N, CA, C and O atoms as a GROMACS GRO file, in nm:
protein
  356
    1GLY      N    1   0.063  -0.106   0.000
    1GLY     CA    2  -0.012  -0.006   0.010
    1GLY      C    3   0.098   0.134  -0.008
    1GLY      O    4   0.220   0.125  -0.019
    2LEU      N    5   0.029   0.240  -0.006
    2LEU     CA    6   0.092   0.356   0.005
    2LEU      C    7   0.182   0.386   0.118
    2LEU      O    8   0.290   0.444   0.111
    3ALA      N    9   0.118   0.333   0.232
    3ALA     CA   10   0.220   0.366   0.355
    3ALA      C   11   0.338   0.294   0.342
    3ALA      O   12   0.436   0.337   0.401
    4GLU      N   13   0.348   0.185   0.271
    4GLU     CA   14   0.471   0.086   0.265
    4GLU      C   15   0.558   0.160   0.177
    4GLU      O   16   0.679   0.167   0.201
    5GLU      N   17   0.494   0.228   0.057
    5GLU     CA   18   0.557   0.263  -0.062
    5GLU      C   19   0.616   0.421  -0.049
    5GLU      O   20   0.705   0.460  -0.125
    6ALA      N   21   0.570   0.486   0.033
    6ALA     CA   22   0.572   0.621   0.055
    6ALA      C   23   0.744   0.659   0.096
    6ALA      O   24   0.795   0.760   0.046
    7PRO      N   25   0.814   0.583   0.176
    7PRO     CA   26   0.952   0.612   0.198
    7PRO      C   27   1.020   0.601   0.075
    7PRO      O   28   1.103   0.689   0.053
    8ARG      N   29   1.003   0.500  -0.022
    8ARG     CA   30   1.067   0.472  -0.164
    8ARG      C   31   1.029   0.582  -0.236
    8ARG      O   32   1.121   0.641  -0.293
    9LEU      N   33   0.901   0.632  -0.251
    9LEU     CA   34   0.897   0.720  -0.343
    9LEU      C   35   0.930   0.870  -0.307
    9LEU      O   36   0.930   0.962  -0.389
   10LEU      N   37   0.956   0.879  -0.177
   10LEU     CA   38   0.996   0.991  -0.117
   10LEU      C   39   1.154   1.012  -0.171
   10LEU      O   40   1.195   1.123  -0.207
   11LEU      N   41   1.219   0.918  -0.172
   11LEU     CA   42   1.390   0.880  -0.197
   11LEU      C   43   1.383   0.906  -0.330
   11LEU      O   44   1.448   1.000  -0.376
   12GLU      N   45   1.308   0.832  -0.408
   12GLU     CA   46   1.326   0.844  -0.546
   12GLU      C   47   1.296   0.993  -0.608
   12GLU      O   48   1.361   1.044  -0.699
   13ALA      N   49   1.198   1.045  -0.549
   13ALA     CA   50   1.176   1.193  -0.587
   13ALA      C   51   1.291   1.285  -0.560
   13ALA      O   52   1.327   1.372  -0.638
   14LEU      N   53   1.345   1.261  -0.450
   14LEU     CA   54   1.470   1.352  -0.384
   14LEU      C   55   1.586   1.328  -0.467
   14LEU      O   56   1.670   1.415  -0.491
   15ALA      N   57   1.590   1.193  -0.515
   15ALA     CA   58   1.722   1.165  -0.586
   15ALA      C   59   1.701   1.224  -0.728
   15ALA      O   60   1.804   1.243  -0.793
   16GLN      N   61   1.597   1.251  -0.777
   16GLN     CA   62   1.592   1.320  -0.908
   16GLN      C   63   1.622   1.432  -0.903
   16GLN      O   64   1.685   1.472  -1.002
   17HIS      N   65   1.594   1.539  -0.786
   17HIS     CA   66   1.604   1.680  -0.792
   17HIS      C   67   1.736   1.712  -0.695
   17HIS      O   68   1.779   1.827  -0.699
   18VAL      N   69   1.790   1.637  -0.626
   18VAL     CA   70   1.915   1.682  -0.550
   18VAL      C   71   2.034   1.560  -0.591
   18VAL      O   72   2.015   1.444  -0.556
   19ALA      N   73   2.132   1.591  -0.652
   19ALA     CA   74   2.228   1.481  -0.695
   19ALA      C   75   2.345   1.557  -0.728
   19ALA      O   76   2.321   1.668  -0.775
   20PRO      N   77   2.468   1.526  -0.715
   20PRO     CA   78   2.485   1.381  -0.663
   20PRO      C   79   2.488   1.357  -0.533
   20PRO      O   80   2.489   1.457  -0.460
   21LEU      N   81   2.488   1.234  -0.473
   21LEU     CA   82   2.493   1.211  -0.346
   21LEU      C   83   2.655   1.178  -0.312
   21LEU      O   84   2.738   1.118  -0.380
   22VAL      N   85   2.665   1.237  -0.191
   22VAL     CA   86   2.809   1.194  -0.146
   22VAL      C   87   2.772   1.122  -0.013
   22VAL      O   88   2.708   1.167   0.082
   23ARG      N   89   2.832   0.994  -0.029
   23ARG     CA   90   2.774   0.909   0.102
   23ARG      C   91   2.898   0.829   0.155
   23ARG      O   92   2.997   0.812   0.084
   24LYS      N   93   2.889   0.786   0.266
   24LYS     CA   94   2.971   0.702   0.363
   24LYS      C   95   2.901   0.571   0.386
   24LYS      O   96   2.782   0.559   0.417
   25ILE      N   97   3.000   0.463   0.364
   25ILE     CA   98   2.959   0.344   0.404
   25ILE      C   99   3.048   0.272   0.500
   25ILE      O  100   3.162   0.255   0.458
   26GLU      N  101   3.023   0.229   0.614
   26GLU     CA  102   3.101   0.179   0.726
   26GLU      C  103   3.146   0.035   0.659
   26GLU      O  104   3.068  -0.018   0.581
   27ASP      N  105   3.278  -0.031   0.689
   27ASP     CA  106   3.281  -0.150   0.647
   27ASP      C  107   3.200  -0.253   0.678
   27ASP      O  108   3.206  -0.351   0.604
   28THR      N  109   3.109  -0.254   0.792
   28THR     CA  110   3.028  -0.372   0.811
   28THR      C  111   2.890  -0.358   0.722
   28THR      O  112   2.804  -0.445   0.732
   29PHE      N  113   2.869  -0.231   0.623
   29PHE     CA  114   2.769  -0.238   0.549
   29PHE      C  115   2.621  -0.201   0.638
   29PHE      O  116   2.512  -0.177   0.587
   30ALA      N  117   2.650  -0.204   0.772
   30ALA     CA  118   2.538  -0.190   0.845
   30ALA      C  119   2.469  -0.038   0.852
   30ALA      O  120   2.349  -0.018   0.871
   31THR      N  121   2.559   0.052   0.836
   31THR     CA  122   2.518   0.183   0.836
   31THR      C  123   2.576   0.291   0.730
   31THR      O  124   2.694   0.324   0.721
   32VAL      N  125   2.463   0.342   0.648
   32VAL     CA  126   2.504   0.424   0.532
   32VAL      C  127   2.466   0.554   0.583
   32VAL      O  128   2.373   0.562   0.663
   33ALA      N  129   2.535   0.663   0.541
   33ALA     CA  130   2.503   0.794   0.556
   33ALA      C  131   2.532   0.878   0.410
   33ALA      O  132   2.640   0.857   0.355
   34ALA      N  133   2.446   0.963   0.353
   34ALA     CA  134   2.440   1.001   0.238
   34ALA      C  135   2.405   1.169   0.260
   34ALA      O  136   2.324   1.221   0.336
   35TRP      N  137   2.489   1.222   0.176
   35TRP     CA  138   2.454   1.386   0.152
   35TRP      C  139   2.412   1.412   0.029
   35TRP      O  140   2.484   1.399  -0.070
   36ALA      N  141   2.285   1.450   0.025
   36ALA     CA  142   2.251   1.513  -0.115
   36ALA      C  143   2.243   1.662  -0.145
   36ALA      O  144   2.176   1.743  -0.080
   37CYS      N  145   2.313   1.686  -0.242
   37CYS     CA  146   2.345   1.838  -0.272
   37CYS      C  147   2.320   1.874  -0.410
   37CYS      O  148   2.272   1.790  -0.487
   38ARG      N  149   2.354   2.014  -0.457
   38ARG     CA  150   2.330   2.067  -0.585
   38ARG      C  151   2.455   2.005  -0.637
   38ARG      O  152   2.552   1.975  -0.567
   39PRO      N  153   2.441   1.982  -0.807
   39PRO     CA  154   2.553   1.929  -0.866
   39PRO      C  155   2.691   2.035  -0.834
   39PRO      O  156   2.807   2.000  -0.811
   40GLU      N  157   2.638   2.167  -0.840
   40GLU     CA  158   2.755   2.270  -0.836
   40GLU      C  159   2.834   2.292  -0.711
   40GLU      O  160   2.937   2.360  -0.707
   41ASP      N  161   2.767   2.217  -0.583
   41ASP     CA  162   2.806   2.209  -0.450
   41ASP      C  163   2.885   2.069  -0.428
   41ASP      O  164   2.943   2.053  -0.321
   42ARG      N  165   2.888   1.975  -0.520
   42ARG     CA  166   2.948   1.839  -0.510
   42ARG      C  167   3.068   1.834  -0.456
   42ARG      O  168   3.087   1.757  -0.362
   43ASP      N  169   3.172   1.916  -0.506
   43ASP     CA  170   3.325   1.914  -0.470
   43ASP      C  171   3.321   1.955  -0.291
   43ASP      O  172   3.381   1.894  -0.202
   44ARG      N  173   3.249   2.052  -0.279
   44ARG     CA  174   3.234   2.124  -0.126
   44ARG      C  175   3.199   2.032  -0.048
   44ARG      O  176   3.257   2.027   0.060
   45VAL      N  177   3.108   1.945  -0.075
   45VAL     CA  178   3.039   1.865   0.016
   45VAL      C  179   3.125   1.730   0.013
   45VAL      O  180   3.128   1.672   0.122
   46GLU      N  181   3.201   1.666  -0.099
   46GLU     CA  182   3.278   1.571  -0.094
   46GLU      C  183   3.386   1.608  -0.006
   46GLU      O  184   3.423   1.526   0.077
   47SER      N  185   3.440   1.720  -0.013
   47SER     CA  186   3.578   1.761   0.063
   47SER      C  187   3.537   1.757   0.228
   47SER      O  188   3.611   1.715   0.317
   48TRP      N  189   3.408   1.808   0.244
   48TRP     CA  190   3.353   1.811   0.388
   48TRP      C  191   3.364   1.658   0.451
   48TRP      O  192   3.424   1.619   0.551
   49VAL      N  193   3.297   1.597   0.369
   49VAL     CA  194   3.253   1.459   0.410
   49VAL      C  195   3.402   1.388   0.416
   49VAL      O  196   3.419   1.324   0.520
   50ARG      N  197   3.499   1.386   0.336
   50ARG     CA  198   3.636   1.332   0.341
   50ARG      C  199   3.709   1.380   0.447
   50ARG      O  200   3.802   1.313   0.492
   51ASP      N  201   3.681   1.487   0.491
   51ASP     CA  202   3.766   1.560   0.598
   51ASP      C  203   3.713   1.511   0.740
   51ASP      O  204   3.786   1.533   0.836
   52ARG      N  205   3.600   1.451   0.759
   52ARG     CA  206   3.561   1.411   0.896
   52ARG      C  207   3.622   1.258   0.902
   52ARG      O  208   3.602   1.165   0.824
   53ARG      N  209   3.701   1.266   1.021
   53ARG     CA  210   3.765   1.145   1.061
   53ARG      C  211   3.672   1.009   1.094
   53ARG      O  212   3.721   0.896   1.101
   54ASP      N  213   3.546   1.034   1.112
   54ASP     CA  214   3.478   0.923   1.162
   54ASP      C  215   3.424   0.846   1.027
   54ASP      O  216   3.352   0.747   1.040
   55LEU      N  217   3.454   0.885   0.920
   55LEU     CA  218   3.363   0.834   0.785
   55LEU      C  219   3.477   0.764   0.721
   55LEU      O  220   3.588   0.816   0.710
   56VAL      N  221   3.447   0.643   0.679
   56VAL     CA  222   3.523   0.540   0.576
   56VAL      C  223   3.438   0.518   0.450
   56VAL      O  224   3.321   0.551   0.431
   57ARG      N  225   3.509   0.463   0.382
   57ARG     CA  226   3.476   0.458   0.244
   57ARG      C  227   3.395   0.537   0.175
   57ARG      O  228   3.281   0.500   0.146
   58VAL      N  229   3.436   0.636   0.147
   58VAL     CA  230   3.358   0.762   0.102
   58VAL      C  231   3.348   0.751  -0.070
   58VAL      O  232   3.448   0.747  -0.142
   59THR      N  233   3.226   0.747  -0.113
   59THR     CA  234   3.195   0.722  -0.267
   59THR      C  235   3.120   0.856  -0.311
   59THR      O  236   3.060   0.920  -0.224
   60VAL      N  237   3.121   0.896  -0.435
   60VAL     CA  238   3.030   0.974  -0.485
   60VAL      C  239   2.950   0.903  -0.591
   60VAL      O  240   3.002   0.834  -0.678
   61THR      N  241   2.805   0.925  -0.577
   61THR     CA  242   2.697   0.829  -0.657
   61THR      C  243   2.615   0.957  -0.725
   61THR      O  244   2.610   1.072  -0.679
   62ASP      N  245   2.549   0.905  -0.852
   62ASP     CA  246   2.442   1.006  -0.897
   62ASP      C  247   2.297   0.962  -0.855
   62ASP      O  248   2.198   1.011  -0.909
   63GLY      N  249   2.289   0.870  -0.759
   63GLY     CA  250   2.158   0.846  -0.713
   63GLY      C  251   2.180   0.786  -0.575
   63GLY      O  252   2.288   0.785  -0.515
   64ILE      N  253   2.053   0.730  -0.528
   64ILE     CA  254   2.049   0.666  -0.404
   64ILE      C  255   2.079   0.507  -0.445
   64ILE      O  256   2.009   0.442  -0.523
   65ARG      N  257   2.206   0.457  -0.372
   65ARG     CA  258   2.219   0.299  -0.378
   65ARG      C  259   2.234   0.258  -0.241
   65ARG      O  260   2.340   0.289  -0.187
   66VAL      N  261   2.160   0.201  -0.183
   66VAL     CA  262   2.175   0.131  -0.060
   66VAL      C  263   2.236  -0.002  -0.074
   66VAL      O  264   2.183  -0.089  -0.144
   67PRO      N  265   2.342  -0.018  -0.013
   67PRO     CA  266   2.402  -0.181  -0.037
   67PRO      C  267   2.348  -0.273   0.030
   67PRO      O  268   2.297  -0.248   0.139
   68ARG      N  269   2.348  -0.389  -0.019
   68ARG     CA  270   2.273  -0.491   0.050
   68ARG      C  271   2.314  -0.506   0.200
   68ARG      O  272   2.425  -0.460   0.225
   69GLY      N  273   2.249  -0.557   0.297
   69GLY     CA  274   2.285  -0.572   0.418
   69GLY      C  275   2.295  -0.434   0.489
   69GLY      O  276   2.351  -0.431   0.599
   70CYS      N  277   2.254  -0.339   0.445
   70CYS     CA  278   2.231  -0.210   0.514
   70CYS      C  279   2.122  -0.210   0.605
   70CYS      O  280   2.006  -0.221   0.567
   71ALA      N  281   2.164  -0.194   0.762
   71ALA     CA  282   2.056  -0.173   0.848
   71ALA      C  283   2.015  -0.020   0.859
   71ALA      O  284   1.902   0.010   0.898
   72HIS      N  285   2.086   0.053   0.832
   72HIS     CA  286   2.074   0.227   0.883
   72HIS      C  287   2.074   0.271   0.775
   72HIS      O  288   2.165   0.223   0.708
   73PHE      N  289   1.997   0.362   0.708
   73PHE     CA  290   2.051   0.465   0.604
   73PHE      C  291   2.007   0.593   0.644
   73PHE      O  292   1.888   0.602   0.674
   74SER      N  293   2.083   0.703   0.653
   74SER     CA  294   2.051   0.835   0.665
   74SER      C  295   2.087   0.911   0.562
   74SER      O  296   2.198   0.890   0.514
   75LEU      N  297   2.000   1.017   0.502
   75LEU     CA  298   2.006   1.106   0.418
   75LEU      C  299   1.998   1.228   0.454
   75LEU      O  300   1.892   1.254   0.511
   76TYR      N  301   2.084   1.330   0.441
   76TYR     CA  302   2.110   1.466   0.479
   76TYR      C  303   2.122   1.545   0.343
   76TYR      O  304   2.203   1.531   0.251
   77VAL      N  305   1.988   1.653   0.361
   77VAL     CA  306   2.014   1.718   0.227
   77VAL      C  307   2.083   1.867   0.266
   77VAL      O  308   2.046   1.941   0.357
   78VAL      N  309   2.189   1.891   0.177
   78VAL     CA  310   2.266   2.009   0.250
   78VAL      C  311   2.191   2.156   0.152
   78VAL      O  312   2.147   2.164   0.037
   79HIS      N  313   2.204   2.243   0.248
   79HIS     CA  314   2.173   2.372   0.198
   79HIS      C  315   2.256   2.471   0.232
   79HIS      O  316   2.371   2.440   0.265
   80GLU      N  317   2.218   2.605   0.232
   80GLU     CA  318   2.319   2.704   0.215
   80GLU      C  319   2.385   2.737   0.350
   80GLU      O  320   2.491   2.799   0.358
   81ALA      N  321   2.312   2.689   0.461
   81ALA     CA  322   2.389   2.721   0.605
   81ALA      C  323   2.454   2.586   0.630
   81ALA      O  324   2.502   2.575   0.743
   82HIS      N  325   2.466   2.480   0.546
   82HIS     CA  326   2.541   2.350   0.596
   82HIS      C  327   2.689   2.387   0.606
   82HIS      O  328   2.734   2.466   0.523
   83PRO      N  329   2.767   2.337   0.701
   83PRO     CA  330   2.906   2.338   0.710
   83PRO      C  331   2.990   2.330   0.601
   83PRO      O  332   3.085   2.404   0.576
   84ALA      N  333   2.940   2.221   0.526
   84ALA     CA  334   2.997   2.205   0.380
   84ALA      C  335   3.019   2.333   0.306
   84ALA      O  336   3.128   2.357   0.252
   85MET      N  337   2.920   2.416   0.302
   85MET     CA  338   2.927   2.526   0.217
   85MET      C  339   3.040   2.613   0.255
   85MET      O  340   3.072   2.701   0.175
   86GLY      N  341   3.100   2.601   0.356
   86GLY     CA  342   3.231   2.706   0.394
   86GLY      C  343   3.359   2.631   0.337
   86GLY      O  344   3.468   2.688   0.344
   87MET      N  345   3.351   2.512   0.283
   87MET     CA  346   3.473   2.469   0.222
   87MET      C  347   3.516   2.519   0.125
   87MET      O  348   3.425   2.551   0.048
   88PRO      N  349   3.646   2.550   0.079
   88PRO     CA  350   3.695   2.609  -0.051
   88PRO      C  351   3.678   2.520  -0.159
   88PRO      O  352   3.675   2.398  -0.144
   89THR      N  353   3.666   2.584  -0.275
   89THR     CA  354   3.619   2.497  -0.386
   89THR      C  355   3.754   2.484  -0.482
   89THR      O  356   3.750   2.418  -0.585
   0.00000   0.00000   0.00000
């Protein structure tokens, strides 16, 4: 039903309008965090994510790709006030 499909539909709609995603995957694939941003902000967001010491296996994708075995997925939308926007280009 719609209640079960709503999260997937929301993620698909978001993926069509804010891409690419900079994501972090922990070695266990249990947790994935992704940052959605405008294409022109990708380099800043990627730099900010890579500079974080707590993140491993950083990749850049053009859409939402949740790996098999993922138990927790967090999606963050980058806006003008996000700390990544202060990164040099």
